[in-house]
C-alpha positions as CSV (number, residue, x, y, z in Angstrom):
1,M,19.9,-12.2,-12.3
2,L,20.2,-8.9,-10.3
3,R,21.8,-6.0,-11.9
4,H,22.8,-2.5,-10.8
5,G,23.2,0.7,-13.0
6,T,21.4,1.9,-16.1
7,N,20.2,0.0,-19.0
8,G,21.2,2.5,-21.7
9,M,18.1,4.6,-21.5
10,K,17.0,7.2,-19.0
11,N,15.5,5.3,-16.0
12,P,12.3,6.5,-14.7
13,D,11.9,8.8,-11.5
14,C,10.7,7.5,-8.2
15,P,7.0,7.7,-8.1
16,L,7.0,8.0,-4.3
17,C,9.8,10.7,-3.6
18,A,10.6,12.1,-7.1
19,E,14.4,11.2,-6.8
20,K,15.6,11.3,-10.4
21,S,16.4,8.4,-12.6
22,S,16.8,5.4,-10.2
23,P,19.2,2.6,-11.0
24,L,18.0,-0.8,-12.5
25,F,17.6,-3.2,-9.6
26,F,16.3,-6.4,-11.2
27,S,15.7,-7.2,-15.0
28,G,12.9,-9.8,-15.1
29,P,11.6,-11.5,-18.1
30,I,8.8,-9.2,-18.5
31,R,9.4,-6.2,-16.5
32,N,12.3,-4.1,-15.1
33,Y,12.4,-3.0,-11.5
34,Y,14.1,0.1,-10.3
35,R,15.2,1.0,-6.7
36,C,15.1,4.6,-5.6
37,R,18.4,5.9,-4.0
38,G,16.4,8.1,-1.5
39,C,13.3,6.3,-0.1
40,R,14.5,2.7,-1.3
41,L,11.0,2.2,-3.1
42,I,11.2,-0.7,-5.7
43,Y,9.1,0.0,-8.9
44,I,8.5,-0.5,-12.5
45,S,8.6,1.9,-15.5
46,P,5.3,3.7,-16.2
47,D,5.4,2.2,-19.7
48,Q,4.9,-1.2,-18.3
49,L,1.8,-0.5,-16.3
50,L,-1.5,-2.2,-17.1
51,S,-4.4,-0.3,-18.5
52,G,-7.3,0.4,-16.1
53,S,-9.5,-2.1,-17.9
54,E,-6.8,-4.9,-17.7
55,E,-6.2,-4.1,-14.1
56,K,-9.8,-4.2,-13.1
57,S,-10.3,-7.5,-15.0
58,R,-7.9,-9.0,-12.6
59,Y,-9.5,-7.5,-9.5
60,D,-12.9,-8.9,-10.8
61,Q,-11.5,-12.4,-10.2
62,H,-10.9,-11.9,-6.6
63,Q,-13.3,-14.0,-4.3
64,N,-12.7,-12.2,-1.0
65,S,-15.7,-12.0,1.2
66,P,-16.5,-11.2,4.9
67,D,-18.2,-14.8,4.9
68,D,-14.7,-16.3,4.4
69,P,-13.1,-17.2,7.8
70,G,-9.7,-17.6,6.2
71,Y,-9.8,-14.1,4.7
72,R,-10.9,-12.8,8.1
73,K,-7.9,-14.6,9.6
74,F,-5.6,-13.0,7.1
75,L,-7.0,-9.6,7.7
76,S,-6.5,-10.0,11.6
77,R,-2.9,-9.4,11.1
78,L,-4.0,-5.7,10.9
79,F,-7.3,-5.8,12.6
80,L,-6.1,-7.0,16.0
81,P,-3.2,-4.7,16.6
82,L,-5.4,-1.7,15.1
83,R,-8.3,-2.5,17.5
84,E,-6.0,-2.2,20.4
85,R,-5.1,1.2,19.4
86,L,-8.4,2.7,18.5
87,S,-10.7,4.6,20.9
88,P,-14.3,3.4,20.9
89,G,-16.6,4.5,18.1
90,S,-13.7,5.9,15.9
91,Y,-14.3,7.0,12.4
92,G,-12.3,5.2,9.6
93,L,-11.7,5.0,6.0
94,D,-10.9,1.7,4.2
95,F,-8.9,2.8,1.3
96,G,-8.8,0.3,-1.5
97,S,-11.7,-1.7,-0.3
98,G,-11.9,-3.8,-3.3
99,P,-15.0,-5.8,-4.7
100,G,-15.5,-7.7,-1.4
101,P,-14.9,-5.2,1.5
102,T,-14.3,-7.3,4.7
103,L,-12.0,-5.4,7.2
104,S,-14.5,-2.6,7.2
105,V,-17.1,-5.1,8.2
106,M,-14.7,-6.5,10.9
107,L,-14.2,-2.9,12.2
108,E,-17.9,-2.1,12.2
109,E,-18.7,-5.3,14.1
110,A,-16.0,-3.8,16.8
111,G,-18.2,-0.6,17.1
112,H,-16.4,1.7,14.6
113,T,-17.9,3.8,11.7
114,M,-16.4,3.0,8.3
115,V,-16.4,4.7,4.9
116,L,-15.1,2.9,1.7
117,Y,-13.1,4.2,-1.2
118,D,-11.8,2.0,-4.0
119,H,-10.6,3.4,-7.5
120,F,-12.7,0.7,-9.2
121,Y,-15.5,-0.2,-7.0
122,N,-16.4,2.7,-4.6
123,R,-15.0,5.6,-6.3
124,E,-16.6,8.6,-4.4
125,S,-13.9,11.4,-4.3
126,S,-15.8,13.3,-1.6
127,V,-14.7,10.8,1.0
128,L,-11.0,11.8,0.4
129,E,-12.0,15.4,1.4
130,R,-12.9,14.4,5.0
131,Q,-10.9,13.8,8.1
132,Y,-10.6,10.4,9.8
133,D,-9.4,8.9,13.1
134,F,-7.8,6.0,11.2
135,I,-7.4,4.7,7.7
136,T,-6.6,1.2,6.5
137,A,-5.0,0.1,3.3
138,T,-4.7,-3.6,3.1
139,E,-2.8,-5.1,0.0
140,V,-3.2,-1.7,-1.7
141,L,0.2,0.1,-1.5
142,E,1.8,-2.3,-4.1
143,H,-0.9,-1.5,-6.7
144,L,-0.5,2.4,-6.6
145,H,0.6,4.0,-9.8
146,H,1.3,7.3,-8.1
147,P,2.2,6.3,-4.4
148,G,3.7,9.7,-3.5
149,R,0.6,11.6,-4.5
150,E,-1.8,9.2,-3.1
151,L,-0.1,8.6,0.2
152,E,0.2,12.3,0.8
153,K,-3.5,12.7,0.2
154,L,-4.4,9.9,2.8
155,W,-2.1,11.3,5.3
156,D,-3.9,14.8,4.9
157,C,-7.1,12.9,5.7
158,L,-5.9,11.9,9.1
159,R,-6.6,13.9,12.2
160,P,-3.8,14.6,14.5
161,G,-3.2,11.5,16.6
162,G,-4.7,9.4,13.7
163,I,-3.6,6.1,12.6
164,L,-2.8,4.6,9.1
165,G,-2.8,0.9,9.1
166,I,-1.2,-0.9,6.1
167,M,-0.8,-4.5,5.0
168,T,1.7,-5.0,2.1
169,G,4.4,-7.5,1.2
170,L,7.8,-5.9,2.4
171,A,10.4,-6.3,-0.3
172,P,13.0,-8.9,0.5
173,E,16.8,-8.7,0.4
174,E,18.3,-8.6,-3.2
175,D,19.2,-12.2,-3.5
176,E,15.5,-13.2,-2.8
177,F,13.8,-10.7,-4.9
178,A,13.9,-12.7,-8.1
179,N,11.8,-15.6,-6.8
180,W,9.6,-13.4,-4.6
181,Y,5.9,-14.5,-5.3
182,Y,4.8,-10.8,-4.9
183,I,6.3,-9.7,-8.2
184,R,4.4,-12.4,-10.1
185,D,1.2,-10.4,-10.1
186,P,1.2,-7.9,-12.8
187,T,-0.9,-5.5,-10.8
188,H,1.7,-5.3,-8.2
189,V,3.8,-2.3,-9.4
190,C,5.7,-0.8,-6.6
191,F,7.3,-2.5,-3.4
192,F,7.9,-1.1,-0.1
193,S,10.7,-2.1,2.5
194,R,11.2,-1.4,5.9
195,E,13.5,1.3,4.9
196,T,10.8,2.9,2.8
197,F,8.3,3.1,5.7
198,E,11.1,4.5,7.9
199,W,11.6,7.1,5.1
200,L,7.9,8.0,5.2
201,A,7.8,8.1,8.9
202,A,10.9,10.6,8.9
203,R,9.0,12.6,6.1
204,W,5.9,12.9,8.3
205,L,7.5,13.2,11.5
206,A,5.3,10.1,12.5
207,E,5.7,6.9,14.5
208,C,6.3,3.7,12.6
209,D,5.4,0.5,14.3
210,F,6.1,-2.9,12.5
211,V,3.4,-5.1,14.1
212,G,3.6,-8.3,12.1
213,E,4.4,-9.8,8.8
214,G,4.0,-7.1,6.0
215,T,1.9,-5.0,8.8
216,V,2.7,-1.4,9.6
217,I,0.9,1.1,11.8
218,M,1.8,4.8,11.4
219,K,0.5,7.3,13.8
220,K,0.2,11.0,13.0
221,Y,1.3,13.5,15.6
222,R,0.3,16.7,14.0
């Protein structure tokens, strides 16, 4: 059942906006979920995060590949609206590219230059010191242990006029959260809603466009 309020202990601070001691949102059989009063992010306690080796073992099981037409169709939810907004020959970063980078291949086929970064599979920190016309993060945000720090870093990597393209499951209303398939994956540790992205847009003075199911495009003005 959904519960509000504290659980008798100091609740964890929000990993996105650092709001202190968020109230308990949902108590599941294995993990507790908290919802920030400020940015509305839903997240688990740091002591319930998987270790790096446990997390990677889950990702190693992924079978994503650019040769899979079904996976390409899935990524087209971001690829198609992003392609419409990009200038020819744009320079992009695929953040969280995973063990089988595919969106980057699709964008290269469309004439853009791509760089990869992944915490486990392409961990080259120098790529996070460059400037890009666009950045993609598909099925990544829900895995971030420090979303505030990591998203600020990505935003700093965008040139003025640049685009951040995101795919992630948008948290449902309270009465649907308990049965939401997205929370069954133990590597999913923070959950964004429309309110959370609107909060980010206000913080960054950015344009926020919800272009499809769980698909968000944010434009940087300065």
